C-alpha positions as a LaTeX table, in Angstrom:
\begin{tabular}{lrrr}
\hline
Residue & $x$ (\AA) & $y$ (\AA) & $z$ (\AA) \\
\hline
Unk1 & $-3.93$ & $-27.07$ & $-32.38$ \\
Unk2 & $-7.53$ & $-26.17$ & $-33.23$ \\
Unk3 & $-8.65$ & $-29.33$ & $-31.47$ \\
Unk4 & $-6.78$ & $-28.31$ & $-28.33$ \\
Unk5 & $-8.47$ & $-24.90$ & $-28.17$ \\
Unk6 & $-11.83$ & $-26.52$ & $-28.85$ \\
Unk7 & $-11.30$ & $-28.92$ & $-25.97$ \\
Unk8 & $-10.31$ & $-26.07$ & $-23.65$ \\
Unk9 & $-13.36$ & $-24.06$ & $-24.69$ \\
Unk10 & $-15.70$ & $-26.99$ & $-24.12$ \\
Unk11 & $-14.14$ & $-27.62$ & $-20.70$ \\
Unk12 & $-14.61$ & $-23.96$ & $-19.75$ \\
Unk13 & $-18.24$ & $-24.01$ & $-20.89$ \\
Unk14 & $-18.82$ & $-27.20$ & $-18.95$ \\
Unk15 & $-17.37$ & $-25.65$ & $-15.81$ \\
Unk16 & $-19.54$ & $-22.54$ & $-16.14$ \\
Unk17 & $-22.60$ & $-24.70$ & $-16.75$ \\
Unk18 & $-21.81$ & $-26.74$ & $-13.63$ \\
Unk19 & $-21.37$ & $-23.55$ & $-11.61$ \\
Unk20 & $-24.68$ & $-22.13$ & $-12.87$ \\
Unk21 & $-26.48$ & $-25.44$ & $-12.39$ \\
Unk22 & $-25.56$ & $-25.63$ & $-8.71$ \\
Unk23 & $-27.01$ & $-22.16$ & $-8.10$ \\
Unk24 & $-30.14$ & $-22.96$ & $-10.13$ \\
Unk25 & $-30.82$ & $-26.06$ & $-8.08$ \\
Unk26 & $-30.07$ & $-24.38$ & $-4.75$ \\
Unk27 & $-32.26$ & $-21.34$ & $-5.46$ \\
Unk28 & $-35.11$ & $-23.73$ & $-6.23$ \\
Unk29 & $-34.60$ & $-25.51$ & $-2.90$ \\
Unk30 & $-34.60$ & $-22.14$ & $-1.09$ \\
Unk31 & $-37.94$ & $-21.13$ & $-2.60$ \\
Unk32 & $-36.68$ & $-18.35$ & $-4.87$ \\
Unk33 & $-39.06$ & $-17.16$ & $-7.56$ \\
Unk34 & $-38.35$ & $-17.88$ & $-11.20$ \\
Unk35 & $-37.05$ & $-14.37$ & $-11.94$ \\
Unk36 & $-34.71$ & $-14.38$ & $-8.93$ \\
Unk37 & $-33.52$ & $-17.88$ & $-9.74$ \\
Unk38 & $-32.64$ & $-16.88$ & $-13.27$ \\
Unk39 & $-30.99$ & $-13.63$ & $-12.15$ \\
Unk40 & $-28.81$ & $-15.25$ & $-9.51$ \\
Unk41 & $-27.90$ & $-18.11$ & $-11.82$ \\
Unk42 & $-26.68$ & $-15.75$ & $-14.52$ \\
Unk43 & $-24.83$ & $-13.58$ & $-12.02$ \\
Unk44 & $-23.39$ & $-16.65$ & $-10.34$ \\
Unk45 & $-21.62$ & $-17.63$ & $-13.53$ \\
Unk46 & $-19.41$ & $-14.56$ & $-13.09$ \\
Unk47 & $-19.36$ & $-14.02$ & $-9.32$ \\
Unk48 & $-20.76$ & $-17.09$ & $-7.54$ \\
Unk49 & $-19.67$ & $-15.81$ & $-4.11$ \\
Unk50 & $-22.31$ & $-13.09$ & $-4.27$ \\
Unk51 & $-24.97$ & $-15.78$ & $-4.16$ \\
Unk52 & $-23.39$ & $-18.38$ & $-1.87$ \\
Unk53 & $-22.22$ & $-15.85$ & 0.71 \\
Unk54 & $-24.86$ & $-13.19$ & 0.11 \\
Unk55 & $-28.40$ & $-13.98$ & $-1.01$ \\
Unk56 & $-28.23$ & $-17.62$ & 0.09 \\
Unk57 & $-27.12$ & $-16.67$ & 3.61 \\
Unk58 & $-30.21$ & $-14.51$ & 4.03 \\
Unk59 & $-32.44$ & $-17.38$ & 2.89 \\
Unk60 & $-31.12$ & $-19.82$ & 5.49 \\
Unk61 & $-33.11$ & $-20.52$ & 8.61 \\
Unk62 & $-31.62$ & $-19.40$ & 11.97 \\
Unk63 & $-30.72$ & $-23.03$ & 12.75 \\
Unk64 & $-28.97$ & $-23.43$ & 9.40 \\
Unk65 & $-27.10$ & $-20.16$ & 9.90 \\
Unk66 & $-25.86$ & $-21.31$ & 13.30 \\
Unk67 & $-24.69$ & $-24.65$ & 11.90 \\
Unk68 & $-22.99$ & $-22.96$ & 8.96 \\
Unk69 & $-21.20$ & $-20.48$ & 11.21 \\
Unk70 & $-19.86$ & $-23.28$ & 13.43 \\
Unk71 & $-18.82$ & $-25.44$ & 10.48 \\
Unk72 & $-17.05$ & $-22.69$ & 8.55 \\
Unk73 & $-15.32$ & $-21.35$ & 11.67 \\
Unk74 & $-13.96$ & $-24.83$ & 12.36 \\
Unk75 & $-12.80$ & $-25.10$ & 8.75 \\
Unk76 & $-10.81$ & $-21.89$ & 9.26 \\
Unk77 & $-9.10$ & $-23.48$ & 12.25 \\
Unk78 & $-10.42$ & $-20.82$ & 14.59 \\
Unk79 & $-12.71$ & $-20.70$ & 17.60 \\
Unk80 & $-14.41$ & $-17.49$ & 16.45 \\
Unk81 & $-15.12$ & $-16.11$ & 13.00 \\
Unk82 & $-13.79$ & $-12.68$ & 13.99 \\
Unk83 & $-10.38$ & $-14.03$ & 15.02 \\
Unk84 & $-7.08$ & $-13.58$ & 13.23 \\
Unk85 & $-4.22$ & $-16.04$ & 12.93 \\
Unk86 & $-1.11$ & $-14.25$ & 14.21 \\
Unk87 & 1.42 & $-13.96$ & 11.38 \\
Unk88 & 4.32 & $-14.17$ & 13.84 \\
Unk89 & 3.53 & $-17.11$ & 16.11 \\
Unk90 & 0.32 & $-18.56$ & 14.54 \\
Unk91 & $-1.68$ & $-18.07$ & 17.74 \\
Unk92 & $-5.33$ & $-17.08$ & 17.52 \\
Unk93 & $-5.94$ & $-13.36$ & 18.04 \\
Unk94 & $-9.60$ & $-13.06$ & 19.11 \\
Unk95 & $-11.98$ & $-10.20$ & 18.28 \\
Unk96 & $-9.75$ & $-8.84$ & 15.51 \\
Unk97 & $-12.34$ & $-8.10$ & 12.83 \\
Unk98 & $-15.66$ & $-6.25$ & 12.85 \\
Unk99 & $-18.13$ & $-4.80$ & 10.40 \\
Unk100 & $-18.43$ & $-1.07$ & 9.78 \\
Unk101 & $-21.91$ & 0.50 & 9.65 \\
Unk102 & $-21.85$ & 0.16 & 5.85 \\
Unk103 & $-21.24$ & $-3.59$ & 6.13 \\
Unk104 & $-17.60$ & $-3.56$ & 5.10 \\
Unk105 & $-14.94$ & $-5.33$ & 7.19 \\
Unk106 & $-12.72$ & $-3.27$ & 9.43 \\
Unk107 & $-10.39$ & $-3.68$ & 12.38 \\
Unk108 & $-12.30$ & $-4.14$ & 15.62 \\
Unk109 & $-11.91$ & $-1.56$ & 18.40 \\
Unk110 & $-8.50$ & $-2.21$ & 19.92 \\
Unk111 & $-6.11$ & $-2.92$ & 21.16 \\
Unk112 & $-5.90$ & $-6.07$ & 19.02 \\
Unk113 & $-2.98$ & $-7.95$ & 20.54 \\
Unk114 & $-1.63$ & $-11.46$ & 20.16 \\
Unk115 & $-1.85$ & $-13.31$ & 23.50 \\
Unk116 & 1.57 & $-14.93$ & 22.95 \\
Unk117 & 3.78 & $-12.35$ & 21.21 \\
Unk118 & 4.05 & $-8.60$ & 20.58 \\
Unk119 & 2.00 & $-8.52$ & 17.37 \\
Unk120 & $-0.66$ & $-5.82$ & 17.16 \\
Unk121 & $-3.18$ & $-5.29$ & 14.39 \\
Unk122 & $-4.78$ & $-1.99$ & 15.35 \\
Unk123 & $-1.74$ & $-0.03$ & 14.23 \\
Unk124 & $-1.45$ & 2.85 & 11.84 \\
Unk125 & 1.11 & 0.98 & 9.76 \\
Unk126 & $-1.69$ & $-1.24$ & 8.40 \\
Unk127 & $-3.75$ & 1.81 & 7.36 \\
Unk128 & $-3.71$ & 3.37 & 3.90 \\
Unk129 & $-3.77$ & 6.87 & 5.46 \\
Unk130 & $-0.47$ & 6.29 & 7.28 \\
Unk131 & 2.61 & 8.04 & 5.87 \\
Unk132 & 5.79 & 6.47 & 7.17 \\
Unk133 & 8.80 & 8.47 & 8.24 \\
Unk134 & 9.01 & 11.42 & 10.59 \\
Unk135 & 10.39 & 14.95 & 10.22 \\
Unk136 & 13.98 & 15.47 & 11.33 \\
Unk137 & 12.77 & 17.37 & 14.36 \\
Unk138 & 11.12 & 14.23 & 15.74 \\
Unk139 & 14.22 & 12.08 & 15.91 \\
Unk140 & 16.75 & 10.45 & 13.63 \\
Unk141 & 14.30 & 9.47 & 10.91 \\
Unk142 & 13.77 & 11.48 & 7.76 \\
Unk143 & 10.84 & 12.16 & 5.50 \\
Unk144 & 9.56 & 9.20 & 3.47 \\
Unk145 & 11.88 & 6.77 & 5.21 \\
Unk146 & 11.11 & 3.10 & 5.78 \\
Unk147 & 10.91 & 3.61 & 9.55 \\
Unk148 & 7.44 & 2.44 & 10.61 \\
Unk149 & 7.84 & 3.63 & 14.20 \\
Unk150 & 7.01 & 7.24 & 13.39 \\
Unk151 & 4.73 & 8.69 & 10.78 \\
Unk152 & 1.83 & 10.96 & 9.98 \\
Unk153 & $-1.89$ & 10.46 & 9.40 \\
Unk154 & $-2.99$ & 11.90 & 6.07 \\
Unk155 & $-6.67$ & 11.69 & 7.09 \\
Unk156 & $-6.55$ & 13.82 & 10.23 \\
Unk157 & $-4.83$ & 17.20 & 10.17 \\
Unk158 & $-4.01$ & 19.63 & 12.98 \\
Unk159 & $-2.40$ & 23.06 & 13.25 \\
Unk160 & 1.25 & 22.66 & 14.26 \\
Unk161 & 4.58 & 24.57 & 14.10 \\
Unk162 & 6.16 & 24.59 & 10.67 \\
Unk163 & 9.28 & 22.94 & 12.10 \\
Unk164 & 7.17 & 19.93 & 13.02 \\
Unk165 & 5.05 & 19.85 & 9.89 \\
Unk166 & 7.71 & 20.33 & 7.19 \\
Unk167 & 11.20 & 19.33 & 6.25 \\
Unk168 & 13.85 & 21.73 & 7.63 \\
Unk169 & 14.48 & 23.65 & 4.38 \\
Unk170 & 10.77 & 24.05 & 3.69 \\
Unk171 & 10.16 & 25.18 & 7.27 \\
Unk172 & 12.93 & 27.80 & 6.95 \\
Unk173 & 11.38 & 29.24 & 3.78 \\
Unk174 & 7.91 & 29.35 & 5.34 \\
Unk175 & 9.18 & 31.12 & 8.45 \\
Unk176 & 10.99 & 33.64 & 6.25 \\
Unk177 & 7.59 & 34.47 & 4.73 \\
Unk178 & 5.98 & 34.90 & 8.13 \\
Unk179 & 4.37 & 31.48 & 8.58 \\
Unk180 & 4.81 & 30.09 & 12.06 \\
Unk181 & 2.10 & 27.41 & 12.02 \\
Unk182 & 0.63 & 25.16 & 9.38 \\
Unk183 & $-2.29$ & 22.76 & 9.17 \\
Unk184 & $-0.67$ & 19.45 & 8.32 \\
Unk185 & $-1.14$ & 15.67 & 8.77 \\
Unk186 & $-1.42$ & 14.55 & 12.37 \\
Unk187 & 1.93 & 13.31 & 13.78 \\
Unk188 & 1.95 & 9.64 & 14.82 \\
Unk189 & 4.70 & 9.17 & 17.38 \\
Unk190 & 4.08 & 5.42 & 17.70 \\
Unk191 & 2.58 & 3.55 & 14.76 \\
Unk192 & 1.32 & 0.81 & 17.07 \\
Unk193 & $-0.90$ & 3.30 & 18.91 \\
Unk194 & $-3.42$ & 5.00 & 16.61 \\
Unk195 & $-5.24$ & 8.13 & 17.80 \\
Unk196 & $-8.06$ & 7.32 & 20.19 \\
Unk197 & $-10.57$ & 9.25 & 18.08 \\
Unk198 & $-9.65$ & 7.52 & 14.80 \\
Unk199 & $-12.60$ & 6.10 & 12.89 \\
Unk200 & $-11.09$ & 6.31 & 9.41 \\
Unk201 & $-9.10$ & 3.07 & 9.26 \\
Unk202 & $-8.66$ & 1.94 & 5.66 \\
Unk203 & $-6.70$ & $-1.24$ & 4.92 \\
Unk204 & $-3.49$ & $-0.99$ & 2.97 \\
Unk205 & $-3.59$ & $-4.29$ & 1.09 \\
Unk206 & 0.09 & $-4.33$ & 0.15 \\
Unk207 & 1.25 & $-3.78$ & 3.72 \\
Unk208 & $-1.17$ & $-6.39$ & 5.01 \\
Unk209 & 0.12 & $-8.97$ & 2.56 \\
Unk210 & 3.72 & $-8.07$ & 3.41 \\
Unk211 & 2.89 & $-8.64$ & 7.08 \\
Unk212 & 1.26 & $-12.00$ & 6.40 \\
Unk213 & $-2.22$ & $-10.72$ & 7.27 \\
Unk214 & $-5.18$ & $-11.83$ & 5.17 \\
Unk215 & $-7.93$ & $-9.25$ & 4.92 \\
Unk216 & $-11.47$ & $-10.70$ & 5.38 \\
Unk217 & $-12.83$ & $-12.03$ & 2.09 \\
Unk218 & $-16.46$ & $-12.45$ & 1.06 \\
Unk219 & $-16.87$ & $-15.65$ & 3.05 \\
Unk220 & $-15.41$ & $-14.15$ & 6.21 \\
Unk221 & $-17.61$ & $-11.07$ & 5.89 \\
Unk222 & $-20.66$ & $-13.33$ & 5.65 \\
Unk223 & $-19.56$ & $-15.14$ & 8.80 \\
Unk224 & $-19.06$ & $-11.84$ & 10.60 \\
Unk225 & $-22.64$ & $-10.93$ & 9.73 \\
Unk226 & $-23.83$ & $-14.19$ & 11.29 \\
Unk227 & $-21.66$ & $-13.62$ & 14.34 \\
Unk228 & $-22.97$ & $-10.10$ & 14.94 \\
Unk229 & $-25.87$ & $-10.01$ & 17.41 \\
Unk230 & $-29.23$ & $-9.16$ & 15.84 \\
Unk231 & $-30.29$ & $-5.56$ & 16.14 \\
Unk232 & $-32.99$ & $-5.09$ & 18.74 \\
Unk233 & $-36.12$ & $-3.45$ & 17.38 \\
Unk234 & $-36.66$ & 0.18 & 18.29 \\
Unk235 & $-39.30$ & 0.23 & 21.04 \\
Unk236 & $-39.17$ & 3.99 & 21.59 \\
Unk237 & $-42.76$ & 5.25 & 21.40 \\
Unk238 & $-43.36$ & 7.84 & 18.71 \\
Unk239 & $-43.34$ & 11.44 & 19.88 \\
Unk240 & $-46.84$ & 12.79 & 20.31 \\
Unk241 & $-47.63$ & 15.89 & 18.30 \\
Unk242 & $-49.19$ & 18.77 & 20.21 \\
Unk243 & $-52.88$ & 19.33 & 19.76 \\
Unk244 & $-54.29$ & 22.33 & 17.94 \\
Unk245 & $-54.68$ & 24.33 & 21.14 \\
Unk246 & $-51.17$ & 23.44 & 22.28 \\
Unk247 & $-49.73$ & 24.43 & 18.93 \\
Unk248 & $-51.46$ & 27.83 & 19.25 \\
Unk249 & $-49.89$ & 28.29 & 22.68 \\
Unk250 & $-46.47$ & 27.38 & 21.27 \\
\hline
\end{tabular}
């Protein structure tokens, strides 16, 4: 038994050494300094994707980045790196993913629709802020039901009648105390149509997995960065400060 565990331990050490060795060699080929090579090699033993799809991507030449983008997009079976494979009919849904200002993946401005079926991605039901189920006053659904047609947005809140914001018994008690309106989560009458002003989409990983949707991983995020057009430099001339005489006049 001790020999078995020893063999497993040696195999694990060999794998980690192989993983670190690849990064050590590649950082040398990319011209990294000794300190950076050592740092990325040690970090790569634990999280190699941070090097291969992070620091290494920035060290590639523009031609290498273009070739890598084309090769990896083809490996995904897609024509664009920001596309999504429809979980219903397997068609390619273009322009599905984008990067938020902080660099994190998000759903691209919609509507994100499958060209061959009725699948839509830019829906509230894929958002962590979405609360399923509608008050009784909205229809036949009840609070906290499994009906994904209606719901509420827990991120955005508006002032609304208590009958619309609360369950019937709660609304009755509030009205008895003189409350006619209440600031409550924004009603979502159709989960496939998020509010136009929504900028707070947050993925609900469990719902995405249940729907057969794979959220962009580290590799896909790196490809989205390559796909994004480079930011044009700011050519706005600096504002001229008023002279001493002008400042006195002001």
